C-alpha positions as CSV (number, residue, x, y, z in Angstrom):
1,M,17.7,0.9,26.2
2,I,14.1,0.5,25.0
3,K,13.4,2.3,21.7
4,R,10.1,4.0,21.2
5,Y,8.3,4.3,17.8
6,L,5.1,5.9,16.6
7,F,2.8,5.2,13.6
8,F,1.0,8.2,12.1
9,V,-2.2,7.0,10.4
10,Q,-4.8,8.7,8.3
11,Q,-6.3,5.9,6.1
12,P,-7.6,2.4,6.9
13,Y,-5.1,0.7,4.6
14,S,-2.3,1.9,6.8
15,F,-3.0,-0.7,9.5
16,A,-2.0,-3.6,7.2
17,I,1.1,-1.8,6.1
18,L,2.4,-1.1,9.6
19,R,1.4,-4.1,11.6
20,P,4.3,-6.3,10.3
21,L,6.7,-3.5,11.4
22,Q,4.9,-3.4,14.8
23,T,5.5,-7.2,15.1
24,E,9.2,-6.8,14.5
25,I,9.5,-3.8,16.9
26,L,7.7,-5.7,19.7
27,S,9.8,-8.8,19.1
28,R,12.9,-6.8,20.0
29,G,11.4,-5.7,23.3
30,D,10.9,-2.1,22.1
31,E,7.7,0.0,22.1
32,V,5.3,1.3,19.5
33,V,2.1,3.4,19.6
34,W,-0.5,4.5,17.1
35,Y,-1.7,8.1,16.4
36,L,-4.9,8.2,14.3
37,N,-5.7,11.4,12.6
38,G,-8.8,12.3,10.6
39,K,-12.3,11.1,10.0
40,N,-11.3,8.1,7.8
41,V,-9.7,6.1,10.7
42,S,-11.0,5.0,14.1
43,I,-9.6,3.4,17.2
44,N,-12.2,0.6,16.6
45,S,-9.8,-0.6,13.9
46,L,-7.1,-1.2,16.5
47,N,-6.6,-4.6,18.1
48,N,-7.1,-4.8,21.9
49,D,-3.4,-5.0,22.6
50,E,-2.4,-2.1,20.4
51,K,-1.6,1.1,22.2
52,Y,-2.6,4.6,20.9
53,L,-2.2,8.3,21.8
54,T,-4.8,11.0,21.3
55,S,-3.0,14.3,21.7
56,V,0.1,16.1,20.6
57,E,1.1,16.5,24.2
58,E,1.0,12.7,24.7
59,V,3.2,12.3,21.6
60,K,5.7,14.8,22.9
61,S,5.8,13.1,26.3
62,Y,6.1,9.6,24.7
63,N,9.1,11.0,22.6
64,P,9.5,8.4,19.8
65,I,12.8,8.1,18.0
66,A,11.0,7.6,14.7
67,V,7.5,8.3,13.2
68,F,6.5,5.9,10.4
69,V,4.0,7.1,7.8
70,P,2.4,5.4,4.8
71,G,1.0,8.7,3.5
72,N,2.0,12.1,2.2
73,I,2.1,14.2,5.4
74,V,3.3,14.0,8.9
75,P,3.5,16.6,11.8
76,D,6.9,18.1,11.7
77,F,6.6,19.0,15.4
78,F,6.3,15.3,16.5
79,P,9.6,14.1,18.0
80,G,11.7,11.6,16.1
81,I,12.9,11.2,12.5
82,K,10.1,11.1,10.0
83,V,10.0,7.9,7.9
84,Q,8.1,7.4,4.6
85,V,7.1,3.8,4.0
86,F,4.5,4.5,1.3
87,H,0.9,3.5,1.0
88,G,1.4,1.3,-2.1
89,L,3.7,0.1,-4.8
90,E,2.1,2.0,-7.6
91,Y,5.0,4.3,-8.4
92,K,3.3,5.3,-11.7
93,K,0.6,7.4,-10.0
94,Q,0.8,11.2,-10.0
95,G,2.4,12.5,-6.8
96,H,4.5,9.4,-5.9
97,F,7.8,11.3,-6.3
98,V,6.7,14.7,-4.9
99,I,9.0,15.9,-2.2
100,R,7.0,17.6,0.5
101,D,9.8,18.4,2.9
102,F,8.5,16.4,5.8
103,Y,10.7,13.3,5.7
104,D,14.2,12.4,6.9
105,L,14.1,8.9,5.3
106,Y,12.4,7.3,2.3
107,C,12.3,3.5,2.6
108,T,12.0,2.5,-1.0
109,H,10.8,-0.9,-2.4
110,G,13.0,-1.7,-5.3
111,P,15.1,-0.1,-8.2
112,L,12.1,1.4,-9.9
113,T,11.5,3.7,-6.8
114,T,15.0,3.8,-5.4
115,I,16.7,5.2,-8.5
116,P,14.3,8.2,-8.9
117,F,14.4,9.0,-5.2
118,D,18.2,8.9,-5.3
119,K,18.2,11.5,-8.0
120,L,15.8,13.6,-6.0
121,K,18.1,13.3,-3.0
122,E,20.9,14.8,-5.0
123,I,18.7,17.8,-5.8
124,H,17.1,18.4,-2.4
125,K,19.9,17.1,-0.1
126,H,17.8,17.0,3.1
127,F,16.8,13.4,3.3
128,E,18.2,9.8,3.0
129,V,17.0,7.1,0.6
130,I,17.5,3.5,1.6
131,E,16.0,0.5,-0.2
132,T,14.3,-1.8,2.3
133,G,11.2,-3.4,0.7
134,W,7.6,-2.9,1.8
135,P,6.6,-4.1,5.3
136,K,3.1,-5.0,4.4
137,L,4.3,-7.9,2.3
138,D,6.5,-9.5,5.0
139,P,3.9,-12.0,6.3
140,Y,2.8,-12.9,2.8
141,V,6.0,-13.5,0.8
142,K,7.6,-15.7,3.4
143,N,6.7,-19.4,3.2
144,Y,3.7,-18.6,1.0
145,Q,1.9,-21.6,-0.5
146,K,-0.9,-21.3,-3.1
147,V,-4.3,-22.6,-2.1
148,N,-6.0,-25.0,-4.5
149,N,-9.5,-23.6,-5.1
150,S,-12.4,-25.8,-6.2
151,K,-13.1,-23.3,-8.9
152,P,-10.9,-20.3,-10.1
153,V,-11.2,-17.3,-7.8
154,L,-11.2,-14.0,-9.6
155,L,-10.4,-10.9,-7.4
156,Y,-11.7,-7.7,-8.9
157,A,-10.1,-4.6,-7.3
158,P,-10.7,-1.4,-9.2
159,T,-9.1,1.9,-8.3
160,F,-11.3,4.8,-7.1
161,S,-10.0,7.6,-9.4
162,P,-12.8,8.6,-11.8
163,S,-10.3,9.0,-14.6
164,L,-8.7,5.6,-14.1
165,T,-11.4,3.3,-12.6
166,S,-12.9,0.4,-14.5
167,A,-15.8,0.1,-12.0
168,L,-18.5,1.4,-14.3
169,D,-17.2,0.0,-17.6
170,L,-16.8,-3.6,-16.3
171,I,-19.9,-4.0,-14.0
172,E,-21.9,-6.1,-16.5
173,E,-18.9,-8.2,-17.5
174,I,-18.1,-9.0,-13.9
175,K,-21.7,-10.0,-13.3
176,Q,-21.6,-12.3,-16.4
177,L,-18.5,-14.0,-15.1
178,A,-20.3,-14.9,-11.9
179,L,-23.4,-16.1,-13.8
180,T,-21.3,-18.6,-15.8
181,N,-20.8,-20.6,-12.5
182,D,-17.2,-21.2,-13.8
183,Y,-15.7,-18.7,-11.3
184,L,-16.0,-17.3,-7.8
185,I,-15.9,-13.5,-8.0
186,K,-14.6,-11.5,-5.1
187,V,-14.7,-7.7,-5.2
188,K,-12.6,-5.4,-3.0
189,F,-13.3,-1.6,-3.3
190,H,-10.8,1.1,-2.5
191,P,-11.8,3.0,0.7
192,K,-12.3,6.2,-1.4
193,M,-14.6,4.5,-4.0
194,K,-17.8,6.5,-4.6
195,Q,-20.6,5.0,-2.6
196,G,-23.0,5.2,-5.6
197,W,-20.7,2.9,-7.6
198,I,-20.4,0.4,-4.8
199,K,-24.2,0.3,-4.5
200,L,-24.4,-0.7,-8.2
201,Y,-22.4,-3.8,-7.3
202,S,-24.0,-4.5,-4.0
203,E,-27.4,-4.8,-5.6
204,F,-26.2,-7.8,-7.5
205,K,-26.8,-11.1,-5.6
206,H,-25.3,-14.4,-6.6
207,D,-23.7,-17.4,-4.9
208,N,-20.5,-16.8,-7.0
209,F,-20.3,-13.1,-6.2
210,E,-19.0,-11.6,-2.9
211,I,-18.0,-8.0,-1.9
212,C,-15.2,-8.1,0.7
213,D,-14.9,-5.4,3.4
214,A,-11.6,-6.3,5.0
215,D,-9.0,-3.5,5.4
216,N,-6.2,-5.8,4.2
217,I,-6.4,-6.9,0.6
218,V,-3.3,-9.1,0.6
219,P,-5.0,-12.3,1.9
220,L,-7.6,-11.9,-0.9
221,I,-4.8,-11.6,-3.4
222,Q,-3.2,-14.8,-2.0
223,E,-6.5,-16.7,-2.4
224,A,-7.1,-15.5,-5.9
225,D,-6.1,-17.3,-9.1
226,V,-6.3,-14.1,-11.1
227,V,-6.6,-10.5,-10.2
228,I,-8.5,-8.0,-12.3
229,S,-7.9,-4.3,-11.9
230,D,-7.0,-1.1,-13.9
231,T,-4.4,1.4,-12.7
232,S,-4.1,0.6,-9.0
233,S,-1.5,-0.2,-6.4
234,V,-3.2,-3.6,-6.2
235,V,-1.6,-4.4,-9.6
236,D,2.0,-4.5,-8.2
237,E,1.0,-6.1,-4.9
238,S,-0.6,-9.0,-6.9
239,L,2.4,-9.4,-9.3
240,I,4.8,-9.6,-6.3
241,I,2.8,-12.4,-4.7
242,G,3.0,-14.2,-8.1
243,K,-0.5,-13.6,-9.5
244,C,-1.4,-12.9,-13.1
245,V,-3.0,-9.5,-13.4
246,I,-5.6,-8.4,-16.0
247,T,-5.8,-4.6,-16.3
248,Y,-8.4,-2.5,-18.1
249,K,-7.0,0.6,-19.8
250,N,-3.9,0.6,-17.6
251,S,-2.2,4.0,-17.8
252,Q,1.1,2.4,-18.5
253,P,0.6,-1.1,-19.8
254,Q,3.6,-3.4,-19.7
255,A,4.5,-6.9,-20.8
256,C,3.8,-8.3,-17.3
257,L,0.1,-7.4,-17.6
258,L,-2.7,-8.7,-19.6
259,N,-4.2,-5.3,-20.6
260,F,-7.4,-4.8,-22.6
261,D,-9.6,-1.8,-23.6
262,K,-12.9,-3.3,-24.6
263,P,-15.2,-4.6,-21.8
264,E,-16.5,-7.5,-23.9
265,N,-13.0,-9.0,-24.0
266,L,-12.8,-9.6,-20.3
267,T,-13.9,-13.3,-20.4
268,K,-11.2,-14.0,-23.1
269,M,-8.6,-12.3,-20.9
270,V,-9.6,-14.4,-17.9
271,K,-9.1,-17.7,-19.9
272,Q,-5.7,-16.4,-21.1
273,A,-4.7,-15.5,-17.5
274,L,-5.4,-19.0,-16.3
275,N,-3.1,-20.5,-19.0
276,L,0.0,-18.3,-19.1
277,T,2.8,-19.0,-21.6
278,P,6.4,-19.3,-20.2
279,I,7.2,-15.9,-21.8
280,Q,4.4,-14.2,-19.9
281,T,5.4,-15.9,-16.7
282,Q,9.0,-14.7,-17.2
283,S,7.9,-11.1,-17.9
284,I,6.1,-11.1,-14.5
285,Q,9.3,-12.3,-12.7
286,D,11.4,-9.7,-14.5
287,Y,9.1,-6.9,-13.5
288,V,9.0,-8.0,-9.8
289,S,12.8,-7.9,-9.7
290,Q,12.5,-4.2,-10.4
291,V,9.5,-3.2,-8.2
292,H,10.1,-5.3,-5.1
293,P,12.9,-7.9,-5.4
294,Y,12.7,-8.9,-1.7
295,Q,11.0,-12.3,-1.1
296,D,12.5,-13.0,2.3
297,G,9.8,-11.3,4.5
298,N,12.4,-9.2,6.2
299,S,11.6,-5.7,5.0
300,S,10.6,-4.6,8.5
301,I,14.0,-5.6,9.8
302,R,15.7,-3.5,7.0
303,I,13.5,-0.5,7.8
304,L,14.5,-0.5,11.5
305,E,18.2,-0.9,10.5
306,A,17.8,2.1,8.1
307,V,16.3,4.2,10.9
308,D,19.2,3.4,13.2
309,K,21.6,4.4,10.4
310,V,19.9,7.7,9.8
311,I,19.8,8.5,13.5
312,S,23.5,7.7,13.9
313,Q,24.3,10.0,11.0
314,G,22.2,12.8,12.2
315,V,19.2,14.4,10.4
316,K,19.6,17.2,7.9
317,K,17.9,20.6,8.0
318,K,14.8,20.7,5.9
319,P,13.3,23.7,4.1
320,L,10.8,25.8,6.1
321,N,7.8,25.2,3.9
322,L,5.6,27.3,6.0
323,V,2.4,26.6,4.0
324,R,2.5,22.9,4.6
325,K,3.5,23.3,8.2
326,Y,0.6,25.6,8.8
327,K,-1.9,23.1,7.2
328,I,-0.7,20.2,9.4
329,R,-1.0,22.4,12.5
330,K,-4.5,23.4,11.6
331,A,-5.4,19.8,11.0
332,L,-4.3,18.9,14.5
333,N,-5.4,22.2,16.1
334,Y,-1.8,22.8,17.2
335,F,-0.4,26.3,16.6
336,Y,3.1,26.3,18.1
337,L,6.4,26.3,16.3
338,K,7.6,23.1,18.0
């Protein structure tokens, strides 16, 4: 019997997270469709062979067995179990462990997320937690080989949060790195970054400086020799792919990061990142084993197996949570109970 799945998407970064899962679903002869919600996403981001639905009625008729979401909310009135796959690996950010009573299954990435969610499961008792790994990384950790760049490529990927971003503090230092002609600087902004801040960077023109617009940052991380950030999900994604990461005023600095708090020290940190000691390399490996130990590229397989397990067990009754249910109905202009 063919299984039907649905992807509920509200942000551009969701496409790269879910497409490896789509590949696995289709390889099994099953079906999957996309449902895009909100002003931040458009059907123009879908590939020509990707199917999508545009109404609640179509979703109900399609009747998926599971709805996958890399975000905080999902329509409770959609058919199928609701599966949280997460929008990033940055477990340190506020809200990562908030239980919103929408989900039947949390697919965690490694011990640092599995253990806290297991504790929450014992408290709330209406969802399952299964460690699977993150589907976004599947194509990139399997058979990955580092590219030899003619000059070191530095990827700068600041977060958008005004209280955490390095975008304003480091702009002059980033320019100076490009001007040395020793490095190629690539900049990738978060979709929610303030346009005024992006403009400050886009006004700078140099052969060694490029602003990248692609939705998926992982190929940029793969190409880079060093990643520069602050407190962002990009940090963990980069570490897992084996990159050294420099962070500016990281909210929770750890041994696996080269953290600094004075902009003028950035050049020194770059030189250090390009010449890591064995101890620093080991600290990165130790951290990865806790955040995302899976390097086999099979997280999508484990997620689908987890879905089958939860469905066979039967879902548990969730709290009413009328306020959140009203908000999601308002967002989709759907005012029925089911």
